[in-house]
C-alpha positions as a Python dict, from the first residue, in 0.01 Angstrom:
ca = {
    (1, 'M'): (0, 0, 0),
    (2, 'T'): (-265, -57, -267),
    (3, 'S'): (-143, -14, -621),
    (4, 'H'): (-233, 299, -810),
    (5, 'R'): (-398, 89, -1078),
    (6, 'D'): (-641, -57, -827),
    (7, 'T'): (-744, 281, -685),
    (8, 'F'): (-744, 560, -943),
    (9, 'P'): (-950, 522, -1263),
    (10, 'V'): (-817, 679, -1582),
    (11, 'R'): (-997, 1011, -1631),
    (12, 'I'): (-749, 1178, -1866),
    (13, 'P'): (-586, 918, -2090),
    (14, 'P'): (-242, 982, -2241),
    (15, 'R'): (-256, 1191, -2558),
    (16, 'P'): (-128, 981, -2850),
    (17, 'R'): (207, 1099, -2982),
    (18, 'A'): (60, 1119, -3334),
    (19, 'E'): (-159, 1407, -3208),
    (20, 'W'): (130, 1610, -3069),
    (21, 'D'): (196, 1935, -3252),
    (22, 'E'): (455, 2212, -3244),
    (23, 'E'): (282, 2375, -2947),
    (24, 'V'): (329, 2060, -2739),
    (25, 'E'): (694, 2022, -2837),
    (26, 'A'): (760, 2390, -2766),
    (27, 'A'): (603, 2356, -2421),
    (28, 'F'): (822, 2059, -2335),
    (29, 'S'): (1135, 2227, -2469),
    (30, 'V'): (1168, 2436, -2150),
    (31, 'L'): (1236, 2125, -1941),
    (32, 'T'): (1596, 2076, -1834),
    (33, 'R'): (1757, 1781, -1662),
    (34, 'P'): (1948, 1800, -1334),
    (35, 'G'): (2261, 1995, -1414),
    (36, 'G'): (2077, 2215, -1664),
    (37, 'A'): (2119, 1995, -1973),
    (38, 'K'): (1846, 2011, -2236),
    (39, 'R'): (1719, 1712, -2426),
    (40, 'D'): (1860, 1653, -2774),
    (41, 'P'): (1557, 1726, -2999),
    (42, 'S'): (1677, 1472, -3256),
    (43, 'T'): (1642, 1190, -3000),
    (44, 'P'): (1298, 1026, -2981),
    (45, 'R'): (1122, 1078, -2650),
    (46, 'P'): (1090, 758, -2447),
    (47, 'P'): (740, 639, -2353),
    (48, 'S'): (605, 849, -2066),
    (49, 'N'): (243, 855, -1957),
    (50, 'I'): (295, 1170, -1753),
    (51, 'M'): (430, 1360, -2053),
    (52, 'D'): (145, 1226, -2265),
    (53, 'V'): (-109, 1353, -2011),
    (54, 'F'): (57, 1696, -1995),
    (55, 'A'): (44, 1702, -2378),
    (56, 'H'): (-330, 1773, -2352),
    (57, 'H'): (-252, 2118, -2208),
    (58, 'P'): (64, 2277, -2351),
    (59, 'N'): (32, 2605, -2157),
    (60, 'L'): (6, 2419, -1827),
    (61, 'A'): (290, 2189, -1934),
    (62, 'R'): (515, 2487, -2007),
    (63, 'G'): (446, 2640, -1666),
    (64, 'W'): (501, 2314, -1480),
    (65, 'M'): (815, 2225, -1677),
    (66, 'T'): (962, 2568, -1604),
    (67, 'L'): (909, 2522, -1229),
    (68, 'N'): (1023, 2160, -1249),
    (69, 'S'): (1345, 2266, -1421),
    (70, 'H'): (1415, 2511, -1140),
    (71, 'L'): (1351, 2243, -876),
    (72, 'F'): (1589, 2002, -1050),
    (73, 'N'): (1858, 2270, -1047),
    (74, 'S'): (1779, 2457, -728),
    (75, 'T'): (2000, 2537, -430),
    (76, 'L'): (1899, 2214, -255),
    (77, 'P'): (2139, 1920, -253),
    (78, 'A'): (2003, 1660, -496),
    (79, 'R'): (1982, 1400, -221),
    (80, 'V'): (1758, 1625, -9),
    (81, 'R'): (1541, 1704, -311),
    (82, 'E'): (1483, 1338, -382),
    (83, 'L'): (1436, 1243, -17),
    (84, 'V'): (1148, 1486, 35),
    (85, 'T'): (996, 1409, -305),
    (86, 'I'): (988, 1037, -231),
    (87, 'R'): (833, 1107, 110),
    (88, 'I'): (555, 1334, -22),
    (89, 'A'): (486, 1086, -304),
    (90, 'W'): (450, 812, -41),
    (91, 'L'): (218, 1020, 176),
    (92, 'R'): (-5, 1114, -120),
    (93, 'R'): (-3, 765, -273),
    (94, 'G'): (158, 916, -581),
    (95, 'E'): (286, 588, -720),
    (96, 'Y'): (412, 722, -1054),
    (97, 'E'): (600, 1002, -879),
    (98, 'W'): (735, 760, -621),
    (99, 'V'): (868, 517, -883),
    (100, 'Q'): (1039, 791, -1083),
    (101, 'H'): (1198, 957, -782),
    (102, 'V'): (1314, 633, -622),
    (103, 'R'): (1515, 583, -940),
    (104, 'M'): (1645, 942, -923),
    (105, 'G'): (1716, 908, -552),
    (106, 'K'): (1934, 604, -609),
    (107, 'A'): (2122, 795, -879),
    (108, 'V'): (2214, 1069, -627),
    (109, 'G'): (2318, 837, -346),
    (110, 'L'): (2012, 723, -153),
    (111, 'T'): (2057, 360, -50),
    (112, 'E'): (1800, 81, -69),
    (113, 'E'): (1781, 89, 312),
    (114, 'E'): (1715, 464, 317),
    (115, 'I'): (1447, 437, 49),
    (116, 'A'): (1279, 160, 248),
    (117, 'A'): (1297, 379, 559),
    (118, 'V'): (1122, 674, 389),
    (119, 'S'): (784, 510, 444),
    (120, 'G'): (843, 528, 820),
    (121, 'G'): (911, 901, 819),
    (122, 'S'): (1152, 1093, 1036),
    (123, 'E'): (1152, 855, 1333),
    (124, 'S'): (1354, 582, 1162),
    (125, 'V'): (1703, 515, 1298),
    (126, 'A'): (1824, 538, 936),
    (127, 'W'): (1830, 919, 953),
    (128, 'D'): (2075, 1163, 1097),
    (129, 'R'): (1950, 1488, 1250),
    (130, 'S'): (1949, 1675, 919),
    (131, 'D'): (1763, 1405, 724),
    (132, 'A'): (1511, 1369, 1006),
    (133, 'A'): (1445, 1744, 997),
    (134, 'V'): (1366, 1756, 624),
    (135, 'L'): (1140, 1451, 654),
    (136, 'R'): (963, 1602, 955),
    (137, 'A'): (912, 1924, 758),
    (138, 'T'): (759, 1721, 476),
    (139, 'D'): (518, 1550, 715),
    (140, 'E'): (420, 1877, 883),
    (141, 'Y'): (363, 2038, 543),
    (142, 'A'): (141, 1746, 437),
    (143, 'Q'): (-56, 1730, 761),
    (144, 'D'): (-70, 2088, 888),
    (145, 'H'): (22, 2295, 579),
    (146, 'Y'): (277, 2462, 804),
    (147, 'V'): (627, 2386, 929),
    (148, 'S'): (656, 2419, 1307),
    (149, 'D'): (899, 2658, 1476),
    (150, 'E'): (1099, 2368, 1620),
    (151, 'T'): (1139, 2199, 1281),
    (152, 'W'): (1215, 2531, 1111),
    (153, 'A'): (1498, 2592, 1357),
    (154, 'E'): (1637, 2245, 1285),
    (155, 'L'): (1624, 2312, 910),
    (156, 'A'): (1781, 2656, 944),
    (157, 'A'): (2081, 2506, 1121),
    (158, 'D'): (2181, 2343, 791),
    (159, 'L'): (2006, 2530, 510),
    (160, 'S'): (2038, 2884, 377),
    (161, 'T'): (1735, 3109, 322),
    (162, 'Q'): (1726, 3016, -47),
    (163, 'Q'): (1753, 2648, 37),
    (164, 'L'): (1467, 2677, 286),
    (165, 'M'): (1254, 2840, 17),
    (166, 'D'): (1349, 2576, -240),
    (167, 'L'): (1275, 2299, 11),
    (168, 'L'): (919, 2418, 75),
    (169, 'F'): (848, 2475, -294),
    (170, 'T'): (984, 2129, -377),
    (171, 'I'): (757, 1963, -123),
    (172, 'G'): (461, 2173, -236),
    (173, 'A'): (516, 2119, -608),
    (174, 'Y'): (538, 1742, -580),
    (175, 'D'): (248, 1733, -336),
    (176, 'M'): (37, 1914, -597),
    (177, 'L'): (164, 1693, -879),
    (178, 'A'): (87, 1369, -694),
    (179, 'I'): (-267, 1480, -609),
    (180, 'A'): (-336, 1603, -963),
    (181, 'M'): (-202, 1292, -1132),
    (182, 'N'): (-391, 1062, -896),
    (183, 'S'): (-709, 1254, -977),
    (184, 'F'): (-637, 1233, -1351),
    (185, 'G'): (-582, 857, -1315),
    (186, 'L'): (-221, 857, -1438),
    (187, 'Q'): (-104, 497, -1478),
    (188, 'L'): (245, 355, -1453),
    (189, 'D'): (442, 321, -1774),
    (190, 'E'): (480, -29, -1909),
    (191, 'G'): (754, -212, -1721),
    (192, 'M'): (741, 9, -1411),
    (193, 'T'): (727, -161, -1072),
    (194, 'G'): (509, 29, -828),
    (195, 'F'): (490, 45, -451),
    (196, 'P'): (639, -251, -262),
    (197, 'E'): (375, -523, -230),
    (198, 'S'): (441, -563, 140),
    (199, 'T'): (319, -211, 226),
}
């Protein structure tokens, strides 16, 4: 797969940290980590091009961070959340999103073999029935903007109503984010390794 840097020109550059004001910091303060923990405000923020792009629009940042915080702490198992996020990032060529969520996926138990198999979708022998169903739902969402009755029934065998709702909003939110950030020309942070060169 072609690198992000070779495909998407920078249209909205990161906003320099020196230009951040109280409105930006207040917008970002709504973000929580998985588990609900908030960032210690006395700790400097690490470099992050995505945060620096969001800093141009604090009201949008606040809305996205509020939804993002819910998705990180939703009814979905963390492994399922990261599996579908990595898949939609792959489908939309969302390299920044893919890199970040591969790291998060490993932290919640996805193996190197499973991450490698995500690019092949639901047909890989790496997946059990449940994993295959959530990946198939992701692909149907991306292609048809609709989850088929057959796939829905497979999902409903394992997921509650709230989990089904969280699943679709997770796929949709990260689909939207990948498309927006590609269109803005978001670049990888220094030191990030993007898509595997062999793909």
